C-alpha positions as CSV (number, residue, x, y, z in Angstrom):
1,X,271.4,-63.8,256.7
2,X,268.8,-64.0,259.6
3,X,267.6,-67.2,261.2
4,X,264.4,-66.5,263.3
5,X,264.2,-70.1,264.6
6,X,267.8,-71.1,265.3
7,X,268.6,-74.5,266.7
8,X,270.3,-73.9,270.1
9,X,272.2,-77.1,271.0
10,X,273.3,-75.9,274.4
11,X,271.6,-73.2,276.4
12,X,274.9,-72.3,277.9
13,X,275.8,-70.8,274.5
14,X,273.6,-67.8,275.6
15,X,275.3,-67.5,279.0
16,X,277.0,-64.1,279.4
17,X,276.2,-60.4,279.4
18,X,273.9,-58.8,276.9
19,X,273.2,-55.1,276.4
20,X,270.9,-52.7,274.6
21,X,270.7,-49.0,274.8
22,X,269.2,-49.0,278.3
23,X,269.7,-52.4,280.0
24,X,272.3,-55.0,280.7
25,X,271.3,-58.6,281.2
26,X,273.7,-61.2,282.7
27,X,272.6,-64.7,282.1
28,X,274.2,-67.4,284.3
29,X,274.6,-71.1,283.8
30,X,272.4,-72.0,286.8
31,X,269.4,-70.3,285.2
32,X,269.6,-67.1,287.2
33,X,269.9,-63.6,285.6
34,X,270.6,-60.0,286.7
35,X,269.0,-57.0,285.0
36,X,270.6,-53.6,285.5
37,X,270.3,-50.1,284.3
38,X,270.7,-46.6,285.7
39,X,267.6,-47.0,287.9
40,X,267.1,-50.8,288.1
41,X,269.0,-53.7,289.6
42,X,267.0,-56.9,289.8
43,X,267.7,-60.6,290.0
44,X,265.5,-63.3,288.4
45,X,265.6,-66.5,286.4
46,X,265.7,-67.4,282.7
47,X,264.5,-70.4,280.8
48,X,264.9,-71.5,277.2
49,X,262.4,-73.5,275.2
50,X,263.6,-73.9,271.6
51,X,264.4,-70.2,270.6
52,X,262.0,-68.7,273.2
53,X,263.5,-67.3,276.3
54,X,261.3,-66.4,279.3
55,X,262.5,-64.3,282.2
56,X,261.2,-63.5,285.7
57,X,261.5,-60.3,287.6
58,X,262.7,-58.3,284.6
59,X,261.3,-55.6,282.3
60,X,261.1,-58.2,279.6
61,X,259.4,-61.5,280.3
62,X,260.0,-62.8,276.8
63,X,262.9,-62.6,274.4
64,X,263.3,-64.5,271.1
65,X,266.7,-65.8,270.2
66,X,267.6,-65.2,266.6
67,X,270.9,-65.5,264.7
68,X,272.2,-62.8,262.4
69,X,275.1,-63.8,260.3
70,X,275.7,-66.7,262.7
71,X,275.7,-64.5,265.8
72,X,273.0,-64.8,268.5
73,X,270.9,-61.8,269.3
74,X,268.0,-61.5,271.8
75,X,265.0,-59.9,270.1
76,X,262.6,-57.8,272.2
77,X,258.9,-57.1,271.7
78,X,258.0,-60.1,269.6
79,X,255.8,-62.2,271.9
80,X,252.7,-63.2,269.8
81,X,254.0,-60.9,267.0
82,X,255.7,-61.4,263.7
83,X,259.4,-61.5,264.3
84,X,260.0,-60.1,260.8
85,X,258.8,-56.7,262.1
86,X,261.9,-55.8,264.1
87,X,264.8,-53.4,263.8
88,X,268.2,-53.2,265.4
89,X,266.9,-51.1,268.3
90,X,264.9,-54.1,269.4
91,X,267.8,-56.4,270.2
92,X,270.2,-57.2,273.0
93,X,273.7,-57.9,271.7
94,X,276.4,-59.8,273.5
95,X,278.7,-57.4,275.4
């Protein structure tokens, strides 16, 4: 069961650490975030509008929040694209 347009009642439900194969994103309650990888350590900000997350100073300026079986995931590479065309390599999962 996949929800591409979840209702996120509280943006703090997304606060925490998210990982994919290459990056780690730490989202903080104050709207700041930290991106890290083997060769990158950058601080920026994040903002949520509905299920659309925008980030500054990061490799990804847009992530779409989806729910798979009731669990949030941050979907990459979908800005101005059909979110149905994704696979599990295109998501950040909660660490």
